C-alpha positions in Angstrom: 23.4 -15.5 3.6 26.4 -13.5 4.8 27.0 -12.1 1.4 23.4 -10.8 0.9 22.3 -7.2 1.6 20.8 -6.2 4.9 17.5 -5.7 3.1 17.6 -9.2 1.7 18.4 -10.7 5.1 15.5 -8.8 6.7 13.2 -10.0 4.0 14.1 -13.6 4.7 13.0 -13.0 8.3 9.5 -12.1 7.1 9.0 -14.6 4.3 6.4 -17.3 5.0 4.9 -15.3 7.9 1.1 -14.7 8.0 1.2 -11.0 8.7 -1.7 -8.6 9.1 -1.9 -5.6 6.8 -0.5 -3.4 9.6 2.3 -5.8 10.2 3.1 -6.0 6.4 3.3 -2.2 6.4 5.9 -2.3 9.3 7.8 -5.1 7.5 7.8 -3.2 4.3 9.1 -0.1 6.0 11.9 -2.0 7.7 13.1 -3.6 4.4 13.1 -0.1 2.7 15.3 1.3 5.5 17.2 -1.9 6.4 20.4 0.0 7.2 18.7 2.2 9.8 16.2 -0.1 11.4 18.6 -1.8 13.9 19.2 1.7 15.5 15.5 2.8 15.6 13.4 2.8 18.7 9.9 1.3 18.6 8.4 4.8 18.5 10.7 5.8 15.6 9.8 2.7 13.7 6.1 3.3 14.3 6.5 6.8 12.9 8.4 5.5 9.9 5.7 2.9 9.1 2.8 5.2 10.0 1.4 2.9 12.7 1.0 3.0 16.5 3.9 2.0 18.9 1.9 -0.9 20.3 1.5 -2.2 16.8 5.3 -2.4 16.5 5.4 -4.3 19.8 2.8 -6.8 18.6 4.7 -7.2 15.4 7.8 -8.2 17.3 5.8 -10.7 19.3 4.2 -12.1 16.1 7.7 -12.8 14.8 8.5 -14.8 17.9 10.4 -12.3 20.0 9.7 -11.2 23.6 9.3 -7.7 22.5 10.8 -5.0 20.3 14.1 -4.7 22.1 14.7 -8.4 21.5 13.8 -8.0 17.8 16.2 -5.0 17.5 19.1 -7.0 19.1 18.4 -9.7 16.5 18.3 -7.1 13.7 21.8 -5.8 14.7 23.1 -9.4 14.2 21.4 -10.3 10.9 21.3 -6.9 9.2 24.3 -4.9 10.6 24.9 -1.5 9.1 26.4 1.7 10.1 24.0 4.4 11.3 24.0 7.8 9.7 22.1 7.4 6.5 18.9 8.6 8.1 20.5 11.5 9.8 21.0 13.4 6.5 17.3 13.2 5.6 16.6 16.5 7.3 18.6 18.3 4.7 16.1 17.5 2.0 12.5 18.6 1.5 9.7 16.1 1.3 9.8 16.0 -2.5 13.5 15.3 -2.6 13.1 12.6 0.1 10.5 10.9 -2.1 12.9 10.8 -5.0 15.7 9.6 -2.8 13.4 6.9 -1.4 12.8 5.7 -5.0 16.5 5.6 -5.7 16.9 3.4 -2.7 14.1 1.1 -4.0 16.0 0.9 -7.3 19.2 0.0 -5.4 17.4 -2.9 -3.7 16.1 -4.0 -7.0 19.6 -4.0 -8.5 20.8 -6.1 -5.6 17.9 -8.6 -6.2 18.7 -8.8 -9.9 22.3 -9.9 -9.1 20.8 -13.4 -9.3 19.1 -13.3 -12.8 17.7 -16.8 -12.4 14.1 -15.8 -11.3 13.8 -13.2 -14.1 15.1 -15.6 -16.7 12.6 -18.3 -15.5 9.8 -15.8 -15.7 10.8 -14.8 -19.2 10.6 -18.4 -20.3 7.2 -18.8 -18.8 5.8 -15.6 -20.3 7.3 -16.2 -23.8 5.8 -19.7 -24.0 2.3 -18.7 -23.1 -0.1 -18.3 -26.0 -2.0 -16.1 -25.3 -0.4 -14.2 -22.4 -2.8 -12.7 -19.9 -1.5 -9.6 -18.0 -3.4 -8.8 -14.8 -3.4 -5.5 -12.9 -6.3 -3.8 -11.2 -6.7 -0.4 -9.6 -3.3 1.1 -8.7 -1.6 -1.6 -10.7 -3.7 -1.2 -13.9 -1.2 1.3 -15.4 1.6 -1.2 -14.8 -0.4 -3.9 -16.6 -1.3 -1.7 -19.5 2.3 -0.5 -19.9 3.6 -4.0 -19.9 0.9 -5.1 -22.3 1.6 -2.3 -24.7 5.2 -3.2 -25.2 4.7 -7.0 -24.9 2.3 -6.9 -27.8 5.1 -5.6 -30.1 7.0 -8.9 -29.7 4.4 -11.4 -28.4 1.7 -12.7 -30.8 -1.2 -12.6 -28.4 -1.2 -10.4 -25.2 -4.4 -9.9 -23.3 -4.5 -7.2 -20.7 -6.9 -7.8 -17.8 -7.2 -4.4 -16.1 -10.9 -4.3 -15.2 -12.4 -6.3 -12.4 -16.0 -7.5 -12.0 -17.8 -10.7 -12.9 -16.2 -10.9 -16.3 -12.6 -11.3 -14.9 -12.9 -15.0 -14.4 -14.5 -15.4 -17.8 -11.5 -13.7 -19.4 -9.1 -16.0 -17.5 -11.2 -19.0 -18.7 -11.1 -17.7 -22.3 -7.3 -17.3 -22.2 -6.9 -20.8 -20.7 -9.1 -22.3 -23.4 -7.1 -20.5 -26.1 -3.9 -22.2 -24.8 -2.5 -19.9 -22.1 -0.1 -21.6 -19.8 1.0 -18.6 -17.7 -0.3 -15.3 -16.4 1.7 -12.2 -15.2 0.2 -10.1 -12.4 1.2 -6.6 -11.2 0.1 -6.3 -7.6 0.5 -3.0 -5.7 -0.9 -1.6 -2.5 -3.6 -1.4 -1.6 -4.1 -5.0 -2.7 -7.6 -5.6 -4.1 -9.2 -8.8 -2.8 -10.3 -9.4 -6.3 -6.7 -9.7 -7.5 -6.0 -12.4 -4.9 -9.1 -14.3 -5.8 -8.3 -14.1 -9.5 -4.8 -15.5 -9.0 -6.2 -18.3 -6.9 -8.7 -19.1 -9.7 -5.9 -18.9 -12.3 -3.9 -21.5 -10.5 -6.9 -23.7 -10.1 -7.2 -23.6 -13.9 -3.6 -24.7 -14.3 -1.9 -21.3 -15.1 1.6 -20.6 -13.8 1.4 -17.2 -12.0 4.3 -14.8 -12.2 3.8 -11.8 -9.9 5.5 -8.4 -9.6 4.5 -7.2 -6.1 5.7 -4.5 -3.7 7.2 -7.2 -1.3 7.8 -10.9 -1.1 5.2 -11.1 1.6 2.4 -9.3 -0.3 -1.0 -11.0 -0.2 -0.6 -12.4 -3.7 2.5 -14.4 -2.6 0.3 -17.4 -1.6 -1.0 -17.7 -5.1 2.1 -17.0 -7.1 4.4 -19.6 -8.6 7.1 -17.0 -9.0 7.0 -13.6 -7.2 9.7 -11.0 -7.8 9.5 -8.0 -5.4 10.0 -4.4 -6.3 9.2 -1.9 -3.5 6.9 1.1 -4.0 7.7 4.6 -2.7 5.6 5.8 0.2 7.0 9.3 0.8 4.1 11.1 -1.0 0.3 11.1 -0.5 0.1 8.4 -3.2 2.5 5.6 -3.6 5.1 5.8 -6.4 6.1 2.7 -8.5 9.4 3.3 -10.3 10.9 0.0 -9.2 7.9 -2.1 -10.3 7.8 -0.4 -13.6 11.5 -1.0 -14.2 11.1 -4.6 -13.2 8.3 -4.9 -15.7 10.7 -3.7 -18.4 13.4 -6.2 -17.2 10.8 -9.0 -17.5 10.0 -7.8 -21.0 13.7 -8.0 -21.9 13.9 -11.6 -20.5 10.8 -12.5 -22.5 12.3 -11.2 -25.7 15.3 -13.3 -25.1 13.1 -16.4 -25.3 11.1 -15.2 -28.3 13.2 -16.0 -31.4 11.2 -13.7 -33.7 11.1 -10.8 -31.3 13.6 -8.7 -33.3 11.8 -9.4 -36.5 8.5 -8.3 -35.1 10.0 -5.1 -33.8 11.5 -4.3 -37.2 8.2 -5.1 -38.9 6.4 -2.7 -36.5 9.0 0.0 -37.2 8.5 -0.4 -40.9 4.7 -0.2 -40.7 5.0 2.8 -38.3 7.3 4.6 -40.8 4.9 3.9 -43.7 2.0 5.3 -41.8 3.9 8.3 -40.5 2.9 7.3 -37.0 5.6 9.1 -35.2 7.1 12.6 -35.5 10.9 12.5 -35.7 
């Protein structure tokens, strides 16, 4: 544990906790700014997370501390870092800060991928599933469609589930009857209840669930056999999802590694595309 990053050590503090949506927001903000959090007051943390100061105090108590000062003392022990990174933020406008926030999210993802084991395991599960359902609703629908678009070039049967409603379970049933053994889900805030219910149902039907979520303590964690977190940016009016998108491409790479005919399929597609004049060079 001593060799892990401050963000990783903070995340371990929250894993397995039953947190309210407000508390998850605070925890997510703390992980994103792990180097600065041990030096923030409860008021500053509340402003960072966009919640009230009493919410921060209740959050600390929910984690088993007497109050926020006790939590901050603990943070200085488990996630020590030198202050100063936050002090330079004033030199950047809000658009630059949003970009810098995403760069930090990508750094955290790079640290996470230092252990390739979870991604490799996910790649094996996805490559072996015939068909392969890809779930993503509302904010995550574009992630699911993007993954499905590229996955279909190397996987023989990809089924994108990007619309909710009463047909969603039917489509999961159809995939299971056709031989699916795994499902990949992209889950981003705000988390639709329908996604959580769909994953619970998928597990009941015997599907292994691989989830890409904004944090390890996202609501879908309870119904995921393997969850790999990739933080979203919260610096603009609408969340940005550079890290989840990149993680999706990483998972595609891992899946290709376990599909022996992936390269042949790509070459076949390129040949057909050239014959049709599909792309302008």
